Each structure stands twice: as structure tokens, then as C-alpha cells.
ROLUMRO-743897 format. One record per residue (C-alpha): residue in three letters; x, y, z. Coordinates in steps of 0.02 Angstrom, whole numbers. Example, Ala and Ser with C-alpha at 12.3 -4.5 7.8 and 13.67 -1.06 7.14 Angstrom:
node residu:Ala, x:615, y:-225, z:390 .
node residu:Ser, x:684, y:-53, z:357 .
This chain:
node residu:Unk, x:427, y:489, z:967 .
node residu:Unk, x:482, y:635, z:835 .
node residu:Unk, x:334, y:717, z:822 .
node residu:Unk, x:346, y:907, z:795 .
node residu:Unk, x:198, y:954, z:712 .
node residu:Unk, x:19, y:880, z:643 .
node residu:Unk, x:13, y:833, z:468 .
node residu:Unk, x:-123, y:912, z:363 .
node residu:Unk, x:-229, y:752, z:384 .
node residu:Unk, x:-189, y:739, z:556 .
node residu:Unk, x:-233, y:923, z:585 .
node residu:Unk, x:-398, y:896, z:508 .
node residu:Unk, x:-462, y:729, z:549 .
node residu:Unk, x:-399, y:703, z:731 .
node residu:Unk, x:-553, y:850, z:793 .
node residu:Unk, x:-667, y:751, z:706 .
node residu:Unk, x:-638, y:585, z:766 .
node residu:Unk, x:-638, y:651, z:962 .
node residu:Unk, x:-796, y:718, z:931 .
node residu:Unk, x:-878, y:565, z:893 .
node residu:Unk, x:-934, y:589, z:717 .
node residu:Unk, x:-923, y:471, z:567 .
node residu:Unk, x:-764, y:551, z:443 .
node residu:Unk, x:-708, y:497, z:246 .
node residu:Unk, x:-541, y:569, z:223 .
node residu:Unk, x:-437, y:556, z:71 .
node residu:Unk, x:-267, y:567, z:79 .
node residu:Unk, x:-112, y:512, z:-15 .
node residu:Unk, x:-2, y:365, z:83 .
node residu:Unk, x:144, y:443, z:167 .
node residu:Unk, x:43, y:588, z:253 .
node residu:Unk, x:4, y:529, z:426 .
node residu:Unk, x:-155, y:455, z:412 .
node residu:Unk, x:-125, y:316, z:535 .
node residu:Unk, x:-105, y:424, z:675 .
node residu:Unk, x:-239, y:524, z:632 .
node residu:Unk, x:-368, y:381, z:675 .
node residu:Unk, x:-257, y:302, z:816 .
node residu:Unk, x:-177, y:438, z:911 .
node residu:Unk, x:-376, y:493, z:957 .
node residu:Unk, x:-440, y:322, z:960 .
node residu:Unk, x:-318, y:287, z:1108 .
node residu:Unk, x:-356, y:457, z:1202 .
node residu:Unk, x:-532, y:384, z:1200 .
node residu:Unk, x:-501, y:231, z:1262 .
node residu:Unk, x:-375, y:264, z:1409 .
node residu:Unk, x:-472, y:254, z:1524 .
node residu:Unk, x:-583, y:99, z:1468 .
node residu:Unk, x:-604, y:-35, z:1636 .
node residu:Unk, x:-694, y:-182, z:1531 .
node residu:Unk, x:-629, y:-289, z:1427 .
node residu:Unk, x:-697, y:-280, z:1242 .
node residu:Unk, x:-677, y:-242, z:1069 .
node residu:Unk, x:-689, y:-85, z:1058 .
node residu:Unk, x:-623, y:-29, z:895 .
node residu:Unk, x:-612, y:-117, z:745 .
node residu:Unk, x:-495, y:-62, z:615 .
node residu:Unk, x:-495, y:-178, z:443 .
node residu:Unk, x:-353, y:-173, z:317 .
node residu:Unk, x:-312, y:-241, z:135 .
node residu:Unk, x:-150, y:-337, z:173 .
node residu:Unk, x:-77, y:-430, z:337 .
node residu:Unk, x:94, y:-319, z:322 .
node residu:Unk, x:-41, y:-184, z:342 .
node residu:Unk, x:-124, y:-272, z:478 .
node residu:Unk, x:60, y:-299, z:569 .
node residu:Unk, x:123, y:-124, z:541 .
node residu:Unk, x:-18, y:-43, z:610 .
node residu:Unk, x:-33, y:-141, z:753 .
node residu:Unk, x:144, y:-117, z:788 .
node residu:Unk, x:117, y:68, z:790 .
node residu:Unk, x:-38, y:61, z:923 .
node residu:Unk, x:91, y:-26, z:1013 .
node residu:Unk, x:221, y:128, z:993 .
node residu:Unk, x:100, y:263, z:1030 .
node residu:Unk, x:-7, y:178, z:1183 .
node residu:Unk, x:172, y:140, z:1247 .
node residu:Unk, x:133, y:201, z:1429 .
node residu:Unk, x:-79, y:178, z:1403 .
node residu:Unk, x:-163, y:31, z:1445 .
node residu:Unk, x:-229, y:0, z:1278 .
node residu:Unk, x:-236, y:-194, z:1235 .
node residu:Unk, x:-219, y:-226, z:1027 .
node residu:Unk, x:-191, y:-392, z:918 .
node residu:Unk, x:-167, y:-407, z:714 .
node residu:Unk, x:-277, y:-548, z:648 .
node residu:Unk, x:-226, y:-635, z:464 .
node residu:Unk, x:-219, y:-765, z:396 .
node residu:Unk, x:-78, y:-868, z:348 .
node residu:Unk, x:-9, y:-909, z:528 .
node residu:Unk, x:-14, y:-1110, z:618 .
node residu:Unk, x:-128, y:-1162, z:746 .
node residu:Unk, x:-60, y:-1065, z:896 .
node residu:Unk, x:-81, y:-923, z:791 .
node residu:Unk, x:-275, y:-965, z:768 .
node residu:Unk, x:-276, y:-998, z:947 .
node residu:Unk, x:-207, y:-833, z:1012 .
node residu:Unk, x:-323, y:-731, z:901 .
node residu:Unk, x:-464, y:-825, z:976 .
node residu:Unk, x:-432, y:-788, z:1151 .
node residu:Unk, x:-400, y:-612, z:1119 .
node residu:Unk, x:-560, y:-601, z:1011 .
node residu:Unk, x:-667, y:-695, z:1153 .
node residu:Unk, x:-577, y:-620, z:1313 .
node residu:Unk, x:-591, y:-445, z:1228 .
node residu:Unk, x:-439, y:-332, z:1161 .
node residu:Unk, x:-471, y:-146, z:1164 .
node residu:Unk, x:-417, y:-113, z:970 .
node residu:Unk, x:-425, y:-277, z:852 .
node residu:Unk, x:-327, y:-231, z:656 .
node residu:Unk, x:-375, y:-370, z:557 .
node residu:Unk, x:-395, y:-434, z:396 .
node residu:Unk, x:-556, y:-442, z:303 .
node residu:Unk, x:-548, y:-645, z:257 .
node residu:Unk, x:-494, y:-703, z:426 .
node residu:Unk, x:-580, y:-577, z:526 .
node residu:Unk, x:-757, y:-648, z:446 .
node residu:Unk, x:-683, y:-830, z:487 .
node residu:Unk, x:-686, y:-801, z:655 .
node residu:Unk, x:-847, y:-697, z:660 .
node residu:Unk, x:-944, y:-832, z:581 .
node residu:Unk, x:-880, y:-945, z:710 .
node residu:Unk, x:-986, y:-864, z:855 .
node residu:Unk, x:-861, y:-797, z:991 .
node residu:Unk, x:-812, y:-628, z:947 .
node residu:Unk, x:-870, y:-509, z:1064 .
node residu:Unk, x:-918, y:-371, z:951 .
node residu:Unk, x:-1076, y:-314, z:1046 .
node residu:Unk, x:-990, y:-145, z:1135 .
node residu:Unk, x:-905, y:-106, z:994 .
node residu:Unk, x:-884, y:80, z:971 .
node residu:Unk, x:-779, y:112, z:835 .
node residu:Unk, x:-754, y:45, z:645 .
node residu:Unk, x:-614, y:91, z:534 .
node residu:Unk, x:-583, y:60, z:377 .
node residu:Unk, x:-399, y:93, z:304 .
node residu:Unk, x:-367, y:91, z:117 .
node residu:Unk, x:-540, y:57, z:74 .
node residu:Unk, x:-511, y:98, z:-102 .
node residu:Unk, x:-393, y:-66, z:-97 .
node residu:Unk, x:-510, y:-152, z:-17 .
node residu:Unk, x:-614, y:-158, z:-148 .
node residu:Unk, x:-500, y:-161, z:-270 .
node residu:Unk, x:-460, y:-317, z:-205 .
node residu:Unk, x:-621, y:-398, z:-200 .
node residu:Unk, x:-666, y:-370, z:-21 .
node residu:Unk, x:-841, y:-301, z:-36 .
node residu:Unk, x:-938, y:-445, z:-8 .
node residu:Unk, x:-837, y:-480, z:158 .
node residu:Unk, x:-845, y:-292, z:227 .
node residu:Unk, x:-1035, y:-301, z:197 .
node residu:Unk, x:-1051, y:-480, z:302 .
node residu:Unk, x:-908, y:-401, z:421 .
node residu:Unk, x:-1035, y:-249, z:457 .
node residu:Unk, x:-1202, y:-355, z:484 .
node residu:Unk, x:-1106, y:-419, z:634 .
node residu:Unk, x:-1082, y:-242, z:717 .
node residu:Unk, x:-1182, y:-137, z:795 .
node residu:Unk, x:-1270, y:7, z:704 .
node residu:Unk, x:-1244, y:120, z:833 .
node residu:Unk, x:-1059, y:159, z:818 .
node residu:Unk, x:-943, y:277, z:755 .
node residu:Unk, x:-873, y:240, z:594 .
node residu:Unk, x:-712, y:313, z:480 .
node residu:Unk, x:-672, y:254, z:285 .
node residu:Unk, x:-491, y:310, z:248 .
node residu:Unk, x:-447, y:310, z:78 .
node residu:Unk, x:-307, y:357, z:-29 .
node residu:Unk, x:-435, y:404, z:-200 .
node residu:Unk, x:-623, y:422, z:-196 .
node residu:Unk, x:-691, y:331, z:-337 .
node residu:Unk, x:-872, y:304, z:-374 .
node residu:Unk, x:-891, y:138, z:-267 .
node residu:Unk, x:-800, y:208, z:-117 .
node residu:Unk, x:-949, y:343, z:-137 .
node residu:Unk, x:-1076, y:209, z:-112 .
node residu:Unk, x:-990, y:111, z:-15 .
node residu:Unk, x:-973, y:292, z:126 .
node residu:Unk, x:-1162, y:316, z:77 .
node residu:Unk, x:-1198, y:124, z:150 .
node residu:Unk, x:-1100, y:131, z:305 .
node residu:Unk, x:-1069, y:308, z:363 .
node residu:Unk, x:-1194, y:401, z:442 .
node residu:Unk, x:-1196, y:605, z:403 .
node residu:Unk, x:-1016, y:601, z:395 .
node residu:Unk, x:-889, y:739, z:381 .
node residu:Unk, x:-763, y:744, z:246 .
node residu:Unk, x:-579, y:785, z:219 .
node residu:Unk, x:-504, y:775, z:59 .
node residu:Unk, x:-296, y:787, z:15 .
node residu:Unk, x:-214, y:795, z:-133 .
node residu:Unk, x:-299, y:662, z:-217 .
node residu:Unk, x:-206, y:546, z:-332 .
node residu:Unk, x:-49, y:652, z:-334 .
node residu:Unk, x:139, y:619, z:-260 .
node residu:Unk, x:202, y:697, z:-131 .
node residu:Unk, x:312, y:851, z:-199 .
node residu:Unk, x:479, y:779, z:-119 .
node residu:Unk, x:476, y:617, z:-239 .
node residu:Unk, x:624, y:673, z:-380 .
node residu:Unk, x:526, y:551, z:-546 .
node residu:Unk, x:596, y:494, z:-683 .
node residu:Unk, x:573, y:383, z:-810 .
node residu:Unk, x:690, y:237, z:-926 .
node residu:Unk, x:608, y:191, z:-1088 .
node residu:Unk, x:682, y:31, z:-1118 .
node residu:Unk, x:638, y:-136, z:-1186 .
node residu:Unk, x:613, y:-283, z:-1070 .
node residu:Unk, x:762, y:-381, z:-1083 .
node residu:Unk, x:851, y:-200, z:-1032 .
node residu:Unk, x:766, y:-185, z:-874 .
node residu:Unk, x:881, y:-272, z:-756 .
node residu:Unk, x:1045, y:-194, z:-835 .
node residu:Unk, x:951, y:-37, z:-806 .
node residu:Unk, x:911, y:-80, z:-627 .
node residu:Unk, x:1096, y:-138, z:-592 .
node residu:Unk, x:1157, y:26, z:-651 .
node residu:Unk, x:1057, y:152, z:-528 .
node residu:Unk, x:1121, y:57, z:-393 .
node residu:Unk, x:1293, y:58, z:-437 .
node residu:Unk, x:1278, y:240, z:-476 .
node residu:Unk, x:1206, y:274, z:-295 .
node residu:Unk, x:1307, y:154, z:-190 .
node residu:Unk, x:1247, y:287, z:-32 .
node residu:Unk, x:1074, y:205, z:-70 .
node residu:Unk, x:1046, y:58, z:58 .
node residu:Unk, x:862, y:40, z:56 .
node residu:Unk, x:768, y:17, z:-104 .
node residu:Unk, x:589, y:-55, z:-166 .
node residu:Unk, x:585, y:-135, z:-339 .
node residu:Unk, x:405, y:-167, z:-370 .
node residu:Unk, x:351, y:-294, z:-503 .
node residu:Unk, x:186, y:-370, z:-571 .
node residu:Unk, x:202, y:-556, z:-551 .
node residu:Unk, x:266, y:-684, z:-408 .
node residu:Unk, x:381, y:-734, z:-549 .
node residu:Unk, x:469, y:-601, z:-590 .
node residu:Unk, x:508, y:-559, z:-415 .
node residu:Unk, x:629, y:-721, z:-415 .
node residu:Unk, x:712, y:-670, z:-587 .
node residu:Unk, x:744, y:-501, z:-523 .
node residu:Unk, x:818, y:-555, z:-369 .
node residu:Unk, x:928, y:-718, z:-435 .
node residu:Unk, x:999, y:-561, z:-583 .
node residu:Unk, x:1043, y:-455, z:-446 .
node residu:Unk, x:1101, y:-575, z:-319 .
node residu:Unk, x:1230, y:-633, z:-475 .
node residu:Unk, x:1298, y:-462, z:-485 .
node residu:Unk, x:1333, y:-440, z:-295 .
node residu:Unk, x:1196, y:-347, z:-218 .
node residu:Unk, x:1102, y:-395, z:-69 .
node residu:Unk, x:919, y:-427, z:-133 .
node residu:Unk, x:768, y:-537, z:-67 .
node residu:Unk, x:609, y:-550, z:-135 .
node residu:Unk, x:426, y:-550, z:-43 .
node residu:Unk, x:263, y:-604, z:-114 .
node residu:Unk, x:139, y:-739, z:-81 .
node residu:Unk, x:269, y:-870, z:-140 .
node residu:Unk, x:321, y:-851, z:69 .
node residu:Unk, x:239, y:-905, z:197 .
node residu:Unk, x:194, y:-775, z:336 .
node residu:Unk, x:346, y:-790, z:450 .
node residu:Unk, x:453, y:-770, z:296 .
node residu:Unk, x:366, y:-630, z:239 .
node residu:Unk, x:390, y:-545, z:419 .
node residu:Unk, x:569, y:-610, z:434 .
node residu:Unk, x:630, y:-526, z:256 .
node residu:Unk, x:532, y:-361, z:322 .
node residu:Unk, x:633, y:-376, z:476 .
node residu:Unk, x:793, y:-394, z:374 .
node residu:Unk, x:745, y:-255, z:261 .
node residu:Unk, x:714, y:-136, z:388 .
node residu:Unk, x:863, y:-180, z:496 .
node residu:Unk, x:974, y:-113, z:327 .
node residu:Unk, x:1031, y:-327, z:305 .
node residu:Unk, x:949, y:-300, z:147 .
node residu:Unk, x:993, y:-176, z:21 .
node residu:Unk, x:850, y:-219, z:-112 .
node residu:Unk, x:672, y:-283, z:-65 .
node residu:Unk, x:600, y:-331, z:-223 .
node residu:Unk, x:389, y:-365, z:-212 .
node residu:Unk, x:228, y:-372, z:-279 .
node residu:Unk, x:89, y:-248, z:-259 .
node residu:Unk, x:48, y:-329, z:-97 .
node residu:Unk, x:177, y:-192, z:-29 .
node residu:Unk, x:141, y:-37, z:-108 .
node residu:Unk, x:44, y:15, z:14 .
node residu:Unk, x:37, y:63, z:196 .
node residu:Unk, x:207, y:0, z:252 .
node residu:Unk, x:305, y:125, z:324 .
node residu:Unk, x:508, y:99, z:276 .
node residu:Unk, x:594, y:229, z:372 .
node residu:Unk, x:725, y:332, z:266 .
node residu:Unk, x:672, y:238, z:128 .
node residu:Unk, x:804, y:289, z:-39 .
node residu:Unk, x:727, y:235, z:-191 .
node residu:Unk, x:561, y:154, z:-276 .
node residu:Unk, x:599, y:50, z:-430 .
node residu:Unk, x:435, y:26, z:-531 .
node residu:Unk, x:499, y:-124, z:-644 .
node residu:Unk, x:358, y:-138, z:-709 .
node residu:Unk, x:221, y:11, z:-743 .
node residu:Unk, x:56, y:-27, z:-647 .
node residu:Unk, x:-102, y:-94, z:-725 .
node residu:Unk, x:-203, y:48, z:-614 .
node residu:Unk, x:-142, y:226, z:-638 .
node residu:Unk, x:-187, y:263, z:-450 .
node residu:Unk, x:-53, y:136, z:-397 .
node residu:Unk, x:63, y:221, z:-476 .
node residu:Unk, x:42, y:357, z:-330 .
node residu:Unk, x:41, y:235, z:-200 .
node residu:Unk, x:181, y:129, z:-259 .
node residu:Unk, x:307, y:271, z:-251 .
node residu:Unk, x:227, y:363, z:-90 .
node residu:Unk, x:325, y:221, z:-14 .
node residu:Unk, x:491, y:362, z:-38 .
node residu:Unk, x:482, y:539, z:21 .
node residu:Unk, x:346, y:533, z:159 .
node residu:Unk, x:291, y:658, z:285 .
node residu:Unk, x:425, y:786, z:199 .
node residu:Unk, x:570, y:687, z:181 .
node residu:Unk, x:635, y:675, z:-6 .
node residu:Unk, x:661, y:523, z:-118 .
node residu:Unk, x:674, y:446, z:-315 .
node residu:Unk, x:574, y:359, z:-392 .
node residu:Unk, x:610, y:279, z:-564 .
node residu:Unk, x:493, y:179, z:-674 .
node residu:Unk, x:551, y:74, z:-822 .
node residu:Unk, x:425, y:85, z:-959 .
node residu:Unk, x:432, y:-41, z:-1119 .
node residu:Unk, x:340, y:0, z:-1284 .
node residu:Unk, x:180, y:-87, z:-1215 .
node residu:Unk, x:169, y:-3, z:-1082 .
node residu:Unk, x:175, y:176, z:-1151 .
node residu:Unk, x:-19, y:203, z:-1152 .
node residu:Unk, x:-47, y:150, z:-972 .
node residu:Unk, x:93, y:282, z:-901 .
node residu:Unk, x:18, y:406, z:-1024 .
node residu:Unk, x:-130, y:370, z:-932 .
node residu:Unk, x:-37, y:401, z:-754 .
node residu:Unk, x:32, y:574, z:-829 .
node residu:Unk, x:-131, y:627, z:-859 .
node residu:Unk, x:-198, y:571, z:-692 .
node residu:Unk, x:-59, y:664, z:-600 .
node residu:Unk, x:-55, y:822, z:-704 .
node residu:Unk, x:125, y:816, z:-746 .
node residu:Unk, x:240, y:747, z:-871 .
node residu:Unk, x:388, y:647, z:-797 .
node residu:Unk, x:576, y:660, z:-878 .
node residu:Unk, x:593, y:518, z:-992 .
node residu:Unk, x:774, y:454, z:-998 .
node residu:Unk, x:847, y:307, z:-1129 .
node residu:Unk, x:958, y:173, z:-1054 .
node residu:Unk, x:1145, y:168, z:-1018 .
node residu:Unk, x:1247, y:172, z:-1187 .
node residu:Unk, x:1316, y:11, z:-1130 .
node residu:Unk, x:1120, y:-79, z:-1139 .
node residu:Unk, x:1090, y:-8, z:-1313 .
node residu:Unk, x:958, y:121, z:-1383 .
node residu:Unk, x:784, y:124, z:-1301 .
node residu:Unk, x:615, y:139, z:-1395 .
node residu:Unk, x:549, y:306, z:-1425 .
node residu:Unk, x:420, y:384, z:-1330 .
node residu:Unk, x:258, y:358, z:-1407 .
node residu:Unk, x:88, y:413, z:-1286 .
node residu:Unk, x:-55, y:311, z:-1377 .
node residu:Unk, x:40, y:159, z:-1368 .
node residu:Unk, x:-67, y:21, z:-1313 .
node residu:Unk, x:-14, y:-160, z:-1346 .
node residu:Unk, x:120, y:-250, z:-1464 .
node residu:Unk, x:280, y:-336, z:-1386 .
node residu:Unk, x:397, y:-250, z:-1275 .
node residu:Unk, x:535, y:-342, z:-1383 .
node residu:Unk, x:689, y:-241, z:-1468 .
node residu:Unk, x:637, y:-158, z:-1629 .
node residu:Unk, x:456, y:-128, z:-1609 .
node residu:Unk, x:463, y:61, z:-1529 .
node residu:Unk, x:600, y:130, z:-1646 .
node residu:Unk, x:757, y:195, z:-1581 .
node residu:Unk, x:793, y:262, z:-1414 .
node residu:Unk, x:807, y:450, z:-1400 .
node residu:Unk, x:905, y:551, z:-1268 .
node residu:Unk, x:851, y:645, z:-1108 .
node residu:Unk, x:682, y:728, z:-1167 .
node residu:Unk, x:510, y:797, z:-1085 .
node residu:Unk, x:364, y:741, z:-1160 .
node residu:Unk, x:190, y:808, z:-1123 .
node residu:Unk, x:42, y:666, z:-1106 .
node residu:Unk, x:-118, y:708, z:-1216 .
node residu:Unk, x:-199, y:535, z:-1152 .
node residu:Unk, x:-370, y:543, z:-1111 .
node residu:Unk, x:-406, y:352, z:-1114 .
node residu:Unk, x:-480, y:295, z:-956 .
node residu:Unk, x:-404, y:179, z:-835 .
node residu:Unk, x:-456, y:-6, z:-825 .
node residu:Unk, x:-482, y:-99, z:-677 .
node residu:Unk, x:-491, y:-304, z:-656 .
node residu:Unk, x:-653, y:-374, z:-611 .
node residu:Unk, x:-600, y:-535, z:-556 .
node residu:Unk, x:-615, y:-600, z:-370 .
node residu:Unk, x:-449, y:-665, z:-310 .
node residu:Unk, x:-413, y:-837, z:-254 .
node residu:Unk, x:-422, y:-874, z:-76 .
node residu:Unk, x:-319, y:-994, z:30 .
node residu:Unk, x:-353, y:-1130, z:153 .
node residu:Unk, x:-392, y:-1009, z:279 .
node residu:Unk, x:-495, y:-903, z:170 .
node residu:Unk, x:-361, y:-753, z:151 .
node residu:Unk, x:-327, y:-666, z:-2 .
node residu:Unk, x:-180, y:-686, z:-111 .
node residu:Unk, x:-95, y:-554, z:-195 .
């Protein structure tokens, strides 16, 4: 399957999982942490004969649930271990398939919190013999407002179990959750909030109306790049960017909660098969989706959360590979990016837009507002490096996300 050596997180976490103890692990995305808990789980379950829900893996998004369940199928191909992904957005047939699996027993269940809680509340899920609980991307689930759902789910589960928590960052809220649900956990912490070493990072200082032009310039000058993800802040921008790229002849598609689940899965299949060159996505794609040989990640907008920058660019240069990450920064986003540079403890190369697009704004690390329109940031500079001196704290949203009819949260 291409495994030659264990990654650091696998090397440290697998023995702990095999021993049966609780674990809290902090490792950035792209380090192979999924295999760090899936492989020892399969090893523990391979000789089981009873049909029970033995292991529950809870994840923040539908896409990550599907991805992990596919990895389980691949790793357990020759083992008698069953698995299913539980998530919302499907039809009645999907619901009945999920109900049968949860009623009759499936070894490993990978689920999003909202949909799993819907099944649990109906009273037929066989979790009385559950031995393993895994929370993956735990910090992301808390950011998305899942803490109440997680608490409700955990109340359904046996107290005598092994609990593993994997998180890309370790804020106080994660520490508190670990204290509440883990018993004498061992801790593994690797490279907190640092980009993978193989990522070539750069920044374009640009006004909002220059961003599409810079993106097209990048794509035209990298004809060998056949797998590019563009992250943007809103669903409406996804449609705008895709439309602009298609007009210039690029094979591009968008993915967001504007699509139904079947459409989202089809777009991902086409992108993995290289039938789509450019995938434009909202934050729903920024964690946990392992696209092989991704050439470049583009942050069309600076992430609101400085730590999310690390996870977005983590889509490229996964597990010792090389990749490129480019971020477009308008005047109103400069303060946010200064906080990112403070977080990752490095200064990123600042570039001016291509000459044909006109001059861009000047870099101002203390800029925290103002429009992104031409004329508000001074004239563009050339190719320069700057040191961030920002000590501002990052802000997180406190709002609860909207729910769809199935109880699933929307991006």
C-alpha cells in the first residue's frame, strides 16, 4: 500500500493505542495521523466474532467521514472488519442503510456529530459494547459549535472504554474537553501550528479586483499543475471564481454546501481522477481530505482563524511531499495575515501582482480594516520580505452554525 516507514505521529501513537490507554495527540494535518489510530484499531478487531459497534470515530465533516471510512476499507481489505460512514445530506435509502448497520452492529462507525446524535436519540444504536471512541479534528469540531452534541453523544457511551483525541491545535477548550472525557491520557505533541517543511509559501499583495487575474496568471504559468485547490471564504465567491476561471478556459468546479451530498462526492471523484484541474472550495474542504499529489493550494481570502491557515496549506506537501501554497492579501486582510506570520514564526515572501494587473497595495502589518478597493493601501511594492511584529490575539466566532433538516451543520 506504499507504506515504507512510520511517520512520527504513527511511531508514537500506535504503541499507546495498542496498549489500551487513553491518548491526546496534537499533530498537524498531513502527518499520517489517520493511520495512527485506524491501523491499531483494525489489529484489535481482527479476531472479533460478535457483531457490535466496537469503535466510534467522530469527525467534523461529511467529506472527512467518507475519506476515513474509505481508508479503513483499504487498510482492512483482507481483514474481517466492517465499517460504515454516517452523515447527513442523503435520502431515505441512506438513512435505512445507516439504521441497519447501527442496529445489527458494525465494527467501526465513522460519523459526524449531528447525524449520529439523531440515530442515538431514536434508541436503536447498539453502543453498549463499544470499546473505542476516537475524536478526530477535535479542535475543528469545537470551532464549529459541536461541543453540546459531543457531550450528548458521550453520555450514551459506556464509561469503560478507550478514548483517543486527535487535534491539529491545542487551545484551552481542547484541554478542558480532554480533562472531561479522557482518563489519565498519554500525550503526543508534534509541530503545533507549523506548516509542513515541504510547502513553498508565498503571498501576493493585491486589491480584491486583482485576485482573479493573479489566479489565472498562476495557472497559466504552471501548465504542469493538474491538481489545484482554491479556498475562499464564502459560498457565493466559490461560484464567482469558478465562473471567471471557466471563461478563461480552465477546467474548474466548485464545492460547498450549495451542492447536495451526491453532487459533492461526484465533484471530489472528478477532481481525484484529474478530470477537473481546479477545485474551488469553502472551508469545509480545508481539513482531513487527502488528495494525492496536490500541486498547489491557493488562499483566495486570508482565513479568519490564523490556525486554519496551517490546515488549508496542509492539503499540499502531505507526508514529506513537496507543494506550493499561495495567499492573496488585500489591505483589509493584512492584519489577519500578520497574526498568521506570528503564529507560524516566520515571514512569508511578499510579491506584487503581475505588471499587466497594475500596482498592488503596500504591506502594512498593523492594518486591521478598511476596504480592499484600489487606492486604500498605497502603491504596490516589488518582491520583498517583511517581518511581522503583530501581537494581536486571534479571534474566534462564537456563533452556533445553522442546521439542515437532518440535524447536520452547514458550512
